[in-house]
C-alpha positions as CSV (number, residue, x, y, z in Angstrom):
1,M,295.5,-22.5,-154.7
2,S,294.8,-18.8,-154.9
3,N,291.5,-17.3,-154.0
4,P,289.4,-15.9,-156.9
5,P,289.4,-12.1,-157.1
6,P,286.6,-10.3,-155.3
7,L,283.5,-9.5,-157.3
8,T,283.0,-6.0,-158.5
9,A,280.4,-4.2,-160.7
10,E,282.7,-4.8,-163.7
11,S,283.4,-8.5,-163.0
12,T,282.5,-10.8,-165.9
13,Q,280.0,-12.7,-163.7
14,V,278.3,-9.6,-162.5
15,R,278.2,-8.1,-166.0
16,D,276.7,-11.3,-167.4
17,V,273.9,-11.2,-164.8
18,L,273.3,-7.5,-165.5
19,L,272.8,-8.1,-169.2
20,H,271.1,-11.5,-169.3
21,R,268.9,-11.4,-166.2
22,F,268.2,-7.6,-165.9
23,G,268.4,-6.7,-169.6
24,I,270.8,-3.8,-168.8
25,S,274.0,-3.1,-170.7
26,Q,275.2,0.1,-169.0
27,Y,275.2,1.3,-165.5
28,R,273.6,4.7,-164.7
29,P,275.4,7.3,-162.6
30,H,276.3,6.2,-159.1
31,Q,275.2,2.6,-159.6
32,A,278.6,1.0,-160.2
33,T,280.1,2.7,-157.2
34,V,277.3,1.6,-154.8
35,I,277.3,-2.0,-156.2
36,D,281.0,-2.3,-155.6
37,A,280.5,-1.3,-152.0
38,V,277.6,-3.8,-151.5
39,L,279.6,-6.6,-153.1
40,A,282.5,-5.8,-150.8
41,G,280.2,-6.1,-147.7
42,R,280.1,-2.4,-146.8
43,D,277.2,-0.6,-145.3
44,V,275.8,1.9,-147.7
45,L,273.4,4.9,-147.7
46,F,272.3,5.6,-151.3
47,T,270.1,8.6,-152.1
48,L,268.9,9.1,-155.7
49,P,265.7,10.7,-157.0
50,T,262.8,8.4,-158.1
51,G,263.6,6.7,-161.3
52,G,267.3,7.0,-161.0
53,G,267.9,3.2,-160.5
54,K,268.4,2.7,-156.8
55,S,266.9,-0.8,-156.7
56,L,269.6,-2.3,-158.9
57,A,272.1,-1.5,-156.2
58,Y,270.8,-4.4,-154.0
59,Q,269.0,-6.5,-156.6
60,L,272.1,-7.2,-158.7
61,P,274.4,-8.2,-155.8
62,A,271.7,-10.4,-154.4
63,M,271.8,-12.5,-157.6
64,V,275.5,-13.1,-157.4
65,L,276.1,-13.4,-153.7
66,P,275.3,-16.4,-151.5
67,G,272.4,-16.4,-149.1
68,V,269.3,-14.2,-149.0
69,T,268.9,-10.4,-149.2
70,V,266.0,-9.3,-147.0
71,V,264.3,-6.1,-148.3
72,I,262.3,-4.1,-145.8
73,S,259.6,-2.1,-147.6
74,P,256.9,0.1,-146.0
75,L,253.9,-0.7,-148.1
76,I,252.3,-4.0,-149.0
77,A,251.2,-2.8,-152.4
78,L,254.7,-1.4,-153.1
79,M,256.4,-4.7,-152.4
80,K,253.9,-6.7,-154.4
81,D,254.6,-4.5,-157.5
82,Q,258.4,-4.8,-156.9
83,V,258.2,-8.6,-156.6
84,D,255.9,-8.9,-159.7
85,A,258.4,-6.9,-161.7
86,L,261.3,-9.2,-160.6
87,R,259.4,-12.4,-161.3
88,K,258.6,-11.2,-164.8
89,K,262.4,-11.3,-165.3
90,D,262.4,-14.8,-163.9
91,L,264.4,-13.6,-160.8
92,P,263.9,-15.6,-157.6
93,A,262.0,-13.1,-155.3
94,T,259.0,-13.3,-153.1
95,F,257.2,-11.3,-150.3
96,V,255.8,-12.2,-146.9
97,N,253.1,-10.0,-145.4
98,S,249.6,-10.0,-143.8
99,T,247.8,-10.6,-147.1
100,L,249.0,-14.2,-147.1
101,S,247.7,-17.0,-145.0
102,A,250.0,-18.5,-142.3
103,T,250.5,-21.6,-144.5
104,Q,251.5,-19.4,-147.5
105,R,253.9,-17.4,-145.4
106,A,255.5,-20.5,-144.0
107,D,255.9,-22.0,-147.5
108,R,257.5,-18.9,-148.9
109,L,260.0,-18.7,-146.0
110,Q,260.8,-22.3,-146.5
111,L,261.7,-21.6,-150.1
112,A,264.1,-19.0,-148.8
113,I,265.6,-21.4,-146.3
114,D,266.1,-23.9,-149.1
115,G,268.0,-21.4,-151.2
116,K,265.4,-21.0,-153.9
117,I,264.7,-17.3,-153.1
118,K,267.4,-14.6,-153.3
119,L,265.3,-11.5,-152.5
120,L,262.7,-11.7,-149.6
121,F,260.5,-8.6,-149.2
122,I,258.9,-7.9,-145.9
123,T,257.3,-5.1,-144.0
124,P,258.8,-4.0,-140.6
125,E,255.6,-5.3,-138.8
126,R,256.7,-8.9,-139.6
127,F,259.2,-8.7,-136.8
128,R,256.4,-8.5,-134.3
129,S,255.3,-12.1,-135.3
130,Q,256.9,-14.8,-133.1
131,A,256.3,-17.3,-135.9
132,F,258.3,-15.2,-138.3
133,L,261.1,-14.7,-135.7
134,D,261.3,-18.5,-135.1
135,I,261.7,-19.2,-138.9
136,I,263.9,-16.3,-139.9
137,K,266.7,-17.6,-137.6
138,K,267.1,-20.4,-140.1
139,L,267.6,-18.1,-143.0
140,N,271.1,-17.4,-144.4
141,V,270.6,-13.6,-144.4
142,T,273.7,-12.1,-146.0
143,R,272.5,-8.6,-146.9
144,L,269.7,-6.2,-145.7
145,A,268.2,-3.6,-147.9
146,I,265.9,-0.9,-146.4
147,D,263.8,0.9,-149.0
148,E,262.3,4.3,-148.3
149,A,264.9,4.7,-145.6
150,H,263.9,8.4,-144.9
151,C,260.9,6.8,-143.0
152,I,263.4,6.1,-140.1
153,S,264.2,9.7,-139.5
154,M,262.1,12.1,-137.5
155,W,263.6,14.8,-139.8
156,G,262.5,13.0,-142.9
157,H,259.4,13.9,-144.9
158,D,257.5,10.7,-144.1
159,F,258.5,9.4,-140.7
160,R,256.9,6.1,-139.7
161,P,256.8,4.6,-136.2
162,D,257.5,1.0,-137.4
163,Y,260.8,2.2,-138.9
164,S,262.0,3.5,-135.5
165,Q,262.6,-0.2,-134.5
166,L,264.8,-1.1,-137.5
167,D,268.1,-1.1,-135.6
168,C,266.6,-3.8,-133.3
169,Y,265.3,-5.8,-136.2
170,R,268.7,-5.6,-137.9
171,K,270.3,-7.1,-134.8
172,M,267.8,-9.9,-134.9
173,L,269.2,-10.7,-138.4
174,G,272.7,-10.8,-137.1
175,N,273.7,-7.3,-138.2
176,P,274.2,-8.1,-141.9
177,P,275.8,-5.5,-144.2
178,T,273.0,-3.0,-144.9
179,I,272.1,-0.7,-147.7
180,A,269.6,2.1,-146.9
181,L,267.9,3.7,-149.9
182,T,265.8,6.8,-150.3
183,A,264.9,9.2,-153.1
184,T,265.5,12.3,-151.1
185,A,267.5,13.1,-148.0
186,T,269.0,16.3,-146.7
187,P,272.4,16.0,-145.0
188,Q,270.6,16.0,-141.6
189,V,268.3,13.2,-142.6
190,A,271.2,11.2,-144.1
191,L,273.2,11.5,-140.9
192,D,270.1,10.5,-138.8
193,I,269.6,7.4,-141.0
194,V,273.2,6.3,-140.5
195,E,272.9,6.9,-136.7
196,Q,269.5,5.2,-136.3
197,L,270.7,2.1,-138.2
198,Q,274.1,2.1,-136.6
199,L,275.8,1.8,-139.9
200,K,279.6,1.3,-139.6
201,D,281.9,3.4,-141.9
202,P,279.2,3.5,-144.6
203,L,279.6,4.6,-148.2
204,V,277.3,7.6,-148.4
205,E,276.4,8.1,-152.1
206,R,274.0,11.0,-152.8
207,G,272.7,12.0,-156.2
208,G,270.7,15.0,-157.3
209,M,268.1,15.9,-159.9
210,E,270.3,14.7,-162.8
211,R,267.6,13.9,-165.2
212,A,267.7,16.6,-167.9
213,N,264.6,15.3,-169.6
214,L,262.4,16.7,-166.9
215,F,261.3,20.3,-167.3
216,L,260.7,21.9,-163.9
217,A,258.3,24.7,-163.4
218,A,255.9,26.5,-161.0
219,T,252.9,28.7,-161.7
220,A,251.1,30.9,-159.2
221,V,247.4,31.4,-159.9
222,Y,244.8,33.6,-158.2
223,D,241.7,31.5,-158.0
224,Q,240.5,27.9,-158.5
225,Q,239.3,28.6,-162.1
226,A,242.7,29.8,-163.1
227,K,244.2,26.7,-161.6
228,L,241.8,24.5,-163.6
229,D,242.5,26.5,-166.8
230,R,246.3,26.1,-166.4
231,L,245.9,22.4,-165.6
232,A,243.6,21.8,-168.6
233,Q,246.0,23.7,-170.9
234,L,248.9,21.5,-169.9
235,I,246.9,18.3,-170.3
236,R,245.8,19.3,-173.7
237,A,249.4,20.3,-174.7
238,I,251.0,17.0,-173.6
239,D,250.0,13.7,-175.0
240,G,250.6,10.6,-173.0
241,P,250.0,9.3,-169.4
242,G,250.2,11.8,-166.6
243,I,249.7,12.1,-162.8
244,V,248.1,15.1,-161.2
245,Y,248.7,15.3,-157.4
246,G,246.5,17.0,-154.9
247,A,246.5,17.1,-151.1
248,V,242.8,17.1,-150.4
249,I,240.4,14.4,-151.6
250,R,237.4,16.8,-151.8
251,D,239.4,19.1,-154.0
252,L,240.4,16.2,-156.4
253,H,236.7,15.5,-156.9
254,Q,236.1,19.1,-157.8
255,I,239.0,19.2,-160.2
256,K,237.8,16.0,-161.9
257,E,234.4,17.7,-162.5
258,G,236.1,20.9,-163.6
259,L,238.2,19.0,-166.2
260,R,235.2,17.1,-167.3
261,Q,233.4,20.3,-168.1
262,R,236.4,21.3,-170.2
263,G,236.2,18.0,-172.1
264,I,238.9,16.1,-170.3
265,D,238.2,12.7,-168.6
266,T,240.4,11.5,-165.8
267,L,240.9,8.6,-163.4
268,L,240.7,9.2,-159.6
269,Y,242.8,7.6,-156.9
270,H,242.6,8.2,-153.1
271,G,242.4,6.5,-149.8
272,E,238.6,6.7,-149.5
273,L,238.2,4.3,-152.4
274,S,238.0,0.6,-151.7
275,A,241.1,-1.6,-152.2
276,H,239.5,-3.1,-155.3
277,E,238.8,0.4,-156.7
278,R,242.3,1.6,-156.1
279,R,243.8,-1.5,-157.7
280,H,241.4,-1.1,-160.7
281,M,242.5,2.6,-161.2
282,Q,246.2,1.7,-160.8
283,D,245.9,-1.2,-163.4
284,R,244.1,1.1,-165.9
285,F,246.8,3.7,-165.5
286,M,249.6,1.2,-165.8
287,Q,248.2,-0.3,-169.0
288,S,247.2,3.0,-170.7
289,K,248.9,5.1,-173.2
290,N,247.3,8.4,-172.4
291,E,245.2,8.2,-169.2
292,V,245.5,11.0,-166.6
293,V,245.0,10.2,-163.0
294,L,244.1,12.6,-160.2
295,A,245.6,11.3,-157.0
296,T,246.8,11.9,-153.5
297,N,250.5,11.3,-152.8
298,A,249.8,7.6,-151.9
299,F,249.6,7.0,-155.7
300,G,252.8,6.3,-157.6
301,M,255.0,4.8,-154.8
302,G,256.7,1.8,-156.4
303,I,254.9,2.2,-159.7
304,D,257.3,1.5,-162.5
305,K,255.7,3.1,-165.5
306,A,258.3,4.4,-167.8
307,D,256.3,6.6,-170.1
308,V,254.7,9.1,-167.6
309,R,254.8,12.3,-169.6
310,F,253.9,14.7,-166.9
311,V,253.6,15.1,-163.1
312,I,251.6,18.1,-162.1
313,H,250.9,19.3,-158.5
314,V,247.8,21.3,-158.1
315,Q,248.4,22.1,-154.4
316,I,251.6,22.9,-152.5
317,P,253.2,19.6,-151.3
318,R,254.5,19.2,-147.8
319,N,258.1,20.0,-148.6
320,L,260.7,20.1,-151.3
321,E,261.7,16.5,-150.6
322,S,258.2,15.3,-151.4
323,W,258.0,17.3,-154.6
324,V,261.4,15.9,-155.8
325,Q,260.4,12.4,-155.0
326,E,257.0,12.7,-156.8
327,V,258.2,14.4,-160.0
328,G,260.8,11.7,-160.3
329,R,258.0,9.4,-161.4
330,A,257.9,11.2,-164.8
331,G,260.0,10.4,-167.8
332,R,261.7,7.2,-166.6
333,D,262.1,6.3,-170.3
334,G,264.4,9.3,-170.7
335,K,262.0,11.1,-173.0
336,P,260.9,14.7,-172.4
337,S,258.5,15.1,-169.5
338,W,256.9,18.0,-167.7
339,C,256.8,18.7,-164.0
340,E,254.9,21.7,-162.8
341,L,253.5,23.0,-159.5
342,I,250.3,25.0,-159.9
343,Y,249.5,26.8,-156.7
344,L,247.4,29.3,-154.8
345,E,249.3,30.9,-151.9
346,E,246.4,30.0,-149.6
347,D,247.2,26.3,-150.4
348,I,249.9,26.6,-147.7
349,A,247.2,26.6,-145.0
350,I,246.2,23.0,-146.1
351,Q,249.7,21.8,-145.4
352,Q,250.0,23.7,-142.2
353,N,247.0,21.7,-140.9
354,F,248.5,18.4,-142.2
355,I,251.7,19.2,-140.3
356,Q,249.8,19.9,-137.1
357,W,247.9,16.7,-137.5
358,A,251.1,14.7,-138.2
359,N,252.7,15.7,-134.9
360,P,250.4,14.6,-132.0
361,S,251.5,15.8,-128.6
362,R,252.4,13.5,-125.7
363,E,249.2,14.5,-124.0
364,F,247.2,13.5,-127.0
365,M,248.9,10.1,-127.1
366,V,248.1,9.5,-123.5
367,G,244.5,10.7,-124.2
368,V,244.1,8.0,-126.9
369,Y,245.5,5.3,-124.5
370,R,243.2,6.4,-121.7
371,T,240.1,6.4,-123.9
372,L,240.9,2.9,-125.1
373,S,241.5,1.7,-121.6
374,N,238.3,3.3,-120.3
375,W,236.3,1.4,-122.9
376,G,237.4,-1.9,-121.3
377,E,235.6,-4.9,-123.0
378,R,233.5,-2.5,-125.1
379,I,236.6,-1.9,-127.2
380,V,235.6,-4.8,-129.6
381,T,232.4,-2.9,-130.5
382,K,234.2,0.3,-131.4
383,D,235.9,1.6,-134.5
384,L,238.2,4.5,-135.5
385,D,235.4,6.9,-136.0
386,D,234.2,6.2,-132.5
387,L,237.6,7.0,-131.1
388,R,237.8,10.3,-133.1
389,K,234.4,11.3,-131.8
390,E,235.3,10.5,-128.3
391,L,238.4,12.8,-128.6
392,L,236.3,15.4,-130.4
393,Y,238.4,15.2,-133.6
394,K,236.0,14.4,-136.4
395,D,237.9,15.6,-139.5
396,K,239.1,12.4,-141.4
397,A,242.1,14.3,-142.6
398,D,243.2,14.7,-139.0
399,N,245.3,11.6,-138.6
400,R,246.6,12.2,-135.1
401,V,244.5,9.3,-133.8
402,S,245.8,6.9,-136.4
403,I,249.4,7.9,-135.7
404,C,248.9,7.4,-132.0
405,L,247.3,3.9,-132.6
406,K,250.4,3.0,-134.7
407,W,252.7,4.1,-131.9
408,L,250.8,2.1,-129.3
409,E,251.1,-1.0,-131.5
410,V,254.8,-0.5,-132.1
411,L,255.5,0.1,-128.4
412,G,253.7,-3.2,-127.6
413,V,250.8,-1.5,-125.7
414,T,248.1,-2.8,-128.0
415,Q,247.6,-5.8,-130.2
416,G,245.1,-6.4,-133.0
417,S,243.2,-3.6,-134.8
418,F,239.8,-2.0,-135.2
419,E,239.7,-3.4,-138.8
420,T,239.9,-7.0,-137.6
421,G,237.7,-6.4,-134.5
422,N,240.3,-7.7,-132.0
423,L,242.0,-4.5,-130.7
424,R,243.0,-4.9,-127.1
425,I,245.4,-3.3,-124.6
426,V,248.1,-5.8,-123.4
427,Q,250.2,-3.6,-121.2
428,K,250.0,-0.2,-119.4
429,I,251.6,2.9,-120.8
430,D,254.1,5.0,-118.8
431,P,253.9,8.6,-120.1
432,D,257.4,9.3,-118.8
433,Q,258.8,6.4,-120.9
434,L,257.4,7.5,-124.3
435,P,260.1,7.9,-127.0
436,D,261.4,11.4,-127.5
437,L,260.1,11.3,-131.1
438,I,256.5,11.6,-129.7
439,G,255.4,15.2,-129.3
440,N,258.8,16.5,-130.3
441,E,258.5,20.3,-130.8
442,D,261.7,20.5,-132.8
443,K,260.2,18.1,-135.3
444,H,257.1,20.2,-135.6
445,K,259.2,23.3,-136.2
446,A,261.4,21.4,-138.8
447,D,258.2,20.4,-140.7
448,L,257.0,24.0,-140.8
449,H,260.5,25.0,-142.1
450,G,260.2,22.4,-144.8
451,L,256.9,23.9,-145.9
452,L,258.5,27.4,-146.0
453,K,261.3,26.0,-148.2
454,I,258.8,24.5,-150.8
455,M,257.0,27.9,-150.8
456,Q,260.2,29.7,-151.5
457,F,261.1,27.2,-154.2
458,A,257.7,27.9,-155.8
459,L,258.0,31.6,-155.7
460,N,261.7,31.6,-156.8
461,V,262.0,35.4,-156.4
462,E,265.6,35.3,-157.6
463,N,264.6,33.5,-160.8
464,K,267.4,31.0,-160.0
465,C,267.8,27.7,-162.0
466,R,265.5,25.3,-160.2
467,R,268.1,22.5,-160.4
468,T,270.5,24.7,-158.6
469,V,267.9,25.5,-155.9
470,I,267.4,21.7,-155.4
471,A,271.1,21.0,-155.3
472,E,271.6,23.8,-152.7
473,H,268.7,22.4,-150.6
474,F,270.3,19.0,-150.5
475,E,273.8,20.4,-150.3
476,L,274.9,18.7,-153.4
477,D,277.7,20.1,-155.6
478,E,275.7,20.0,-158.8
479,S,274.8,23.7,-159.4
480,S,275.1,25.2,-162.9
481,A,274.4,28.6,-164.5
482,S,271.6,27.2,-166.7
483,C,270.0,23.8,-167.1
484,D,267.8,24.8,-170.2
485,A,265.1,22.6,-168.7
486,C,263.3,24.8,-166.1
487,D,261.2,27.9,-166.3
488,A,264.0,30.0,-164.9
489,C,266.4,28.9,-167.7
490,G,264.1,28.5,-170.7
491,D,260.8,29.6,-172.2
492,R,258.0,27.3,-171.3
493,D,255.9,27.8,-174.4
494,T,258.9,27.2,-176.6
495,H,259.9,24.0,-174.7
496,L,256.3,22.7,-174.9
497,A,256.0,23.3,-178.6
498,K,259.4,21.7,-179.3
499,H,259.3,18.6,-177.2
500,F,255.6,17.6,-176.8
501,T,252.7,16.6,-179.0
502,P,249.3,17.9,-178.2
503,R,246.7,15.5,-176.8
504,A,244.0,14.4,-179.2
505,L,240.8,15.7,-177.5
506,G,237.3,16.4,-178.8
507,D,236.8,19.9,-180.1
508,V,235.2,22.3,-177.7
509,Q,234.4,25.4,-179.8
510,T,234.4,28.6,-177.9
511,S,234.9,32.2,-178.9
512,S,238.5,32.0,-177.8
513,T,239.3,29.2,-180.2
514,R,238.0,30.9,-183.3
515,D,240.5,32.7,-185.6
516,D,238.2,35.7,-185.9
517,H,238.1,36.4,-182.2
518,F,241.4,38.1,-182.0
519,Q,243.0,40.7,-184.3
520,R,246.1,42.8,-184.5
521,G,246.1,45.6,-181.8
522,D,244.0,43.7,-179.2
523,W,245.2,43.8,-175.6
524,V,245.1,40.3,-174.0
525,R,245.9,38.5,-170.8
526,V,247.7,35.2,-171.2
527,D,247.3,32.4,-168.6
528,G,245.8,35.0,-166.2
529,R,249.2,36.6,-165.7
530,H,250.9,38.2,-168.8
531,I,249.4,41.3,-170.3
532,G,250.4,42.3,-173.8
533,Q,249.3,43.4,-177.3
534,V,248.6,41.2,-180.2
535,I,250.9,42.1,-183.1
536,K,250.2,39.1,-185.4
537,V,247.5,36.5,-185.8
538,Q,248.4,33.3,-187.7
539,K,246.5,30.1,-188.4
540,R,248.5,26.9,-188.5
541,G,246.2,24.0,-189.5
542,R,243.7,23.8,-186.7
543,D,245.8,25.9,-184.3
544,I,245.6,29.7,-183.9
545,E,248.8,31.4,-182.9
546,L,249.1,34.9,-181.7
547,T,252.4,36.9,-181.5
548,V,252.0,38.9,-178.3
549,E,254.3,41.7,-177.2
550,S,254.5,41.8,-173.4
551,A,253.7,45.1,-171.7
552,G,256.2,44.2,-169.0
553,D,259.4,43.5,-170.8
554,L,258.4,44.1,-174.5
555,R,259.4,40.5,-175.3
556,K,257.5,38.9,-178.2
557,R,255.9,35.5,-177.3
558,T,254.1,33.0,-179.5
559,V,250.8,32.0,-177.9
560,N,248.6,29.0,-179.0
561,I,245.1,29.8,-178.0
562,R,244.0,26.2,-178.1
563,R,246.6,25.3,-175.5
564,Q,246.6,28.5,-173.4
565,R,244.0,30.6,-171.7
566,V,243.9,33.9,-173.6
567,E,241.4,36.7,-172.6
568,K,240.8,39.8,-174.5
569,I,241.0,42.9,-172.4
570,Q,238.2,45.3,-173.4
571,N,239.2,48.9,-174.1
């Protein structure tokens, strides 16, 4: 009796599951190629910007292959959202993490052993639990998926110590065929992922910024008020949900107040809120049709909201990889969406500090260990702030102490935590045996180079298509002369007017929103940048439009004074 043909992405069985279990009729670019490789048992590295459909590459094969697919995910909240989305489709998935009791964890793992779970989501930390290691040996693990795989690379934009042990954890599972997934990876990061995981002859499938519905732009401003004005202008011009990313919590609070004074209410999401407050903000945003959330970059990871109409950065992000990942959260429904970076050049100093703080030296690591050791039994009465004060680092944004604590935990030097009141040292540290990743000066330099790259992208002095710049950065063969969906290839105002509906906001009447404020012949400054002369004033319903002839290039531009900041220049 002949064997059945091997499963492929186009097999009837696979297509049937795709349609009836996932509700999808057609594959997106790259998906079928990767799914074929996963079904054939190959190792895979798959990079595709946020919203491109990476998850299907392991979720669909898991439903048709025998055994369990273990999915390693970095954040507890992220895996919960992923599992909730799968269970809404009645797909057999669950997660095991520290939010569950020991009994709950054991029950869920037993379901996987009994063949009732096809996708098991875990954090890397689970492998440090002996109880988990005893049970997982009984699992029929046939595939391993590693989400946010850039976290394994010291050259990636979000390296995490826990991910440095994934090659060992993979061996514990019997070296199953593995798919590593990330939204962004330069060739150097991609190569490092393959080497760190010891993938054998992997399919490396890398996609670029292929979503033409995203308009990409950057705007330089010269003070905080101009930044607020531009942000308010965009929020007013674009109806629907939106995310505004900032790097500093204090600045987000100031932006929230500045927008409130301009008649715009927003949500706020950051790490200093309680877990309950963060969940409440996230739930409000997920259920809304037009809420705007001001957030640090922790917000959005794993959030599957299809109708996000804009993602705006109000401070320079750490690097181009971060920006590409975050703007990918806009427009997953395929409809027009706006992605803009509004920046002051001095914003770069903020990220320089963050980079310094993300790269603690070996001496600093040893200093953290010695401080904990010197505390002795008093360690149970201490907390993270006490450790910062002892080391004379009081700025909460300086996370060197937290990074060092995570490394000490990963290396088996400590157990427990400040949060649970049971932190303790269980073995001595040998400074000469610390991993090369700690205090690596090359990594520090690479991080600074990444910051330079995003600054060059923002400035775009050559006025090159932004998609071409992104493709060149990631060394992808996807460049084009013009994309018609970025500020280098098309006119922003025209694109906004054509593709977006203004937000319904309460009227705030000022001199600049009255039709009698401007007249033909006035000299004006638009959005704090463009100087020109008004050659026509026209009222369209409640909107006032000026035709302005630019003093720089004599181009005629249509300006809506309700959506843009227009200042009359006095003669």
